[in-house]
GUTOR-679155 format. One record per residue (C-alpha): residue in three letters; x negated, y, z negated. Coordinates in steps of 0.001 Angstrom, whole numbers, plus 524288, in hexadecimal, padded with zeros to 5 digits. Each point is the difference from the previous one (the first is absolute). Example, Ala and Ser with C-alpha at 12.3 -4.5 7.8 and 13.67 -1.06 7.14 Angstrom:
! residues 2
ala7CFF47EE6C7E188 ser7FAA680D7080294 
//
This chain:
! residues 269
metC0FBEA6E595803C phe80C457FEF47F82A ser809487F4087FEFF ile80E6F80257802D5 gly803107FF1F7F1EE glu7F63880AA57FD72 phe804158076E80B1C ser80DFC800377FBDB lys7FC41805F47F325 ile7F74E80A3480602 thr80A37803FC80980 gly80D387FD3F7F86D leu804717F7D280B84 ser805E57F2F77FCBD ile7F9BA7F4098060A arg80C297FD6A807A3 ala7FFE280D7780654 leu7F1D07FEBB8034E arg802977F2D1806B6 leu80BC2806AF807F9 tyr7F65780B26803DC his7F6677F76280493 glu809F77F80C8075B gln804C080D3D8065B gly7F1BB803BF80308 ile801D780C137F791 leu7F5857FD217F631 val7F7667F55F8048C pro7F58C7F9FA7F595 ser7F201802DB802D7 ala7FCF47F14F7FF3B ile8074D7F2717FED3 ser7F8E47F49F7FA4C gln8004A7F4D880A74 asp7FF537F6307F56F ser80AAB804AB7F6C4 asn8075B808D180890 tyr7FE5280ADD7F50C arg8015A80E5A803A7 tyr7F573809937FBE2 tyr8003580F1B800B2 asp7F5F080A6480094 gln8004580F387FD0E val80518802FE80CE7 asn80BA37F7587FCB7 val801EF806DD7F3FB glu800E180D5A806B9 arg809E57FA2780A4F ala807EC7FA9A7F50A arg801C380CAB7F927 ala804298064880CA8 ile809D97F56F801BE ala80542800BC7F2DB leu801B080F02801A3 leu807247FE2C80CC6 arg808F87F5EE7FA0E his802F58095F7F4B1 met80393809CF80A94 met80A237F60780536 phe7F94E7FCE680D24 ser803607F2EE805C6 leu7F5097F5E48020E asp800A0802A680EB7 asp7FDEC80E8D7FE00 ile7F4F27FCE97F6B3 lys7F9977F71E8099A gln8016A80B1780AD7 ile7FA6C80ACA7F6A7 leu7F43D7F7F37FC86 lys7FD3E7FBC180E40 gln8010580E41804EE ser7FB3B808277F477 glu7F1A5802957FBF7 asp8039980A437F596 asp80B8C806E57F927 ala8020D8099B80AAE asp803667F57E809BC thr80B087FBF37F7B2 ile8075F80CB77FF9A ser809437FCA880B8F phe803597F2E57F953 leu8020D806237F25F ala8086280B3C80637 ala808577F58E80773 asn801E87F7EF7F3B8 arg803CA80C677F81B thr80A83802FB809FC arg805307F1A97FF10 ile8001F800957F0FC glu8077580DA080099 asp809DC7FA55809BE lys8014A7F3B37F6E6 ile8020E809047F3E4 arg80AE2807978079F asp806E87F361803CF met7FF607FA8C7F25D lys8052180D527F9EF asn80BE57FE9C80910 val801E67F20E7FC98 ser7FF1D804647F1AA glu809F580AA7801C4 ser808D97F6EB8079F leu7FFA97F5B27F50F ser8025C80B157F5A0 lys80C7880357807AE leu804547F233801DB ile7FE387FCD77F1D7 ala806F780C587FAFE asp80BA07FCFA809CD glu800AB7F2227FB57 glu8000C803C37F226 lys80AEC80A04802C5 ala807737F66A8075F arg7FF7A7F6397F43E arg8048280A6C7F6A4 leu80BAD803AA80903 leu8047A7F205801DD ser7FE6C7FC977F190 asp807A680C817FC1E ser809E37FE7980B2A pro80E527FDEE7FAC8 his803797F81180C82 lys8023E7F1A17FFD8 val801D97F5DB80A08 glu80E6F7FEDD801DE glu809357F70D80889 lys80A9C806DA80802 thr809107FD3980B47 leu7FCC5809F780AAE pro80B2C8036C80928 ser7FF2F8009880E86 met7FCDE80D0A80630 gln7FEB58059280CEE ile7F24F80436803FE ala7F8618068D80A7C gly7F1AC7FAF78011F ile7F3EE800108089D arg7F8747F3198009E ile7F1B1802327FFAA lys7F4147F6E98018D gly7F4288064C7FA0F pro7FA628062B7F448 tyr809CB803137F541 asn7FD6D80EAE7FFE2 asp80694800B480D0D ser80CBC800487F927 gly7FE9C80E707FDB0 lys800FB802CD80DBD ala80B417F7148011A phe8078D8064A7F4C2 ala7FDD280D1880618 ala804E17FBEA80CFC leu80CA97FA057F9E1 gly8022D80BD67F7DE lys7FFD4808B380CB9 ser808A37F74D807EF leu809987FC177F530 gly7FE8880AB07F5F7 arg80EDD802E27FC9E phe803557F1AC80041 ile7F5D47FB737F570 cys806BA7FCB97F340 gly7F5337F9A47F7EC lys7F15C7FF047FD55 ala7F54A7FC0480900 met7FC887F1C980010 asn7F7077F6388067D leu802D17F1D580298 phe7F4BD7F7218006C tyr800737F3A580836 asp7F2807FA367FDA7 ser7FDA47F69B7F4C4 glu7F25C805EF7FD70 tyr7F95E80D607FF3B lys7FA398048780D46 glu7F7EE80B7180291 gln80216802E580F0C asp80A567F7728068D ala809F67FFA37F521 glu80E757FE1780415 phe809CC808797F95D glu80B8E8093980253 ser8015780DA07FAC8 cys80E638038D7FE30 phe80A3F807E17F9D1 pro80DB67FD2C7FB52 val80A0C8075C809B6 arg80DE3802B380059 val803857FC7880DC6 val7FAA47F71580AD2 arg7F8088085A80927 ser7F3A37FA8C80696 pro7F72180A7780680 asp7F5267FACD8087B gly7F6717F7A57F856 val808F87FF447F3D6 asp8077F7F3417FB8E cys80CA0803197F9B2 arg805297F3867F994 lys8065F7FA057F3A0 leu7F5D07FC047F592 glu8058B7F47F7F84B gly80064800797F1D1 gly7FF877F5067F5D6 lys7F9957FC347F335 ala7F31E806C57FD91 val7F55D801107F5FE ile7FC8E80E997FE0F leu7F6308089B7F8E4 ile7FDA380E7F800FF his7F1228022B800A5 arg7FAA380CE67FACD gly7F2C9804E58054A pro7F87E800F280CD7 tyr8028E7F69680B21 thr7F2967FA667FDF2 thr804967FA3C7F30E leu80C917F8B6805A5 gly7F90A7F3367FF9E arg801367FFDC7F159 ser80E6B801638003A tyr800BE7F58780B15 ala7F8E47F7147F659 arg80AE5801F07F56F ile80AC17FD8480A69 phe7F9127F398805CF ser7FDE77FB387F1C3 his80EE8801CB7FD17 ile8039A7F8E880C27 arg7F7277F4CA7FE2E asp803E67FE7C7F170 arg80E327FED980345 gly7FDBA7F6EF80C7D tyr80584809E180922 glu7FC078006480E40 ser7FC7980D6480539 leu805EA803C480D76 ser7FA50808C980B29 pro8000B80B55801DD ser7FB998056C7F303 arg8044080E427FDAB glu7F9F280CBE7FA53 val8095280BD17FE0B tyr7F88980C2A7FD68 val80750806017F505 lys7F67180AE17FD74 gly7F46D80237808A6 pro7F8DC80A98807AB gly807FD80B18803E8 met801AD8062280D69 ile7F60B80AC57FC71 phe7F8937FC027F3E1 lys7FA747F2FC7FCD9 gly8030D800A97F234 asn7FA597F7F97F4BF pro7FE547F1BB8049E his800197FBF17F18C arg80E8B804057FF92 tyr8048F7F91180CB7 leu80B777F6AB7FD95 thr8010A7F3EC8094E glu80AB77F65C7FEC4 ile7FB727F2568043C gln80A5A7F6F2803E9 leu7FEB27F14E803C0 leu80C277F8E080397 val7FFC97F2CC7FA91 arg806297F28E80207 thr803737F8E77F326 
//
């Protein structure tokens, strides 16, 4: 008989692990002293402990090990369990590889965005925006729905359009699915096809910054604008505006790192 300390040295399993395996019914001592409650192990326990250590090294869970030891009399009986675990490990490796590739792309994009912003010649400016005539389609949904709205506006008002595409954002926060915004174009005349609102968009004092880079990095430029507004004690007014000075073409997407977006926030001083 071996004491739990001796058994720990023989098997390479910690006393804490041996107590856990006893509680789980995976490795039950051959004897337990009624007086001291000490655990004692024999040679059969040694062989079982070695099997448990091997299975743990193969990344089996305690529940799996318990089931294997209960149903298996020799190595041949464990093949189905080993094969299933190999499949799980291979799936996990693929998943982790995908995560690693996504993280590498994210890191590269973030580093490039930082370089673009640090090299950007554009500064936060204050301007007075004139009023303008616009034609817009109000949307409640994901932001990428704006592409369809711009296409519809271009089809119905093509020759009357006299400026860059823009979005007006009415929410005070970022929303993934139910955002409220309006996709619009400046137009020369008042003409309201079905589903299109033609009206005057009021101007006023605004804080402006031209953002260079993908739309996914716009948050960095918004941070600069909000800091400017806060430092001067201004109050930002809704809706905020994004004017797409240079973006995807009608046929080619182009290089997102060369996109230019003018962010405009009207303010009250």
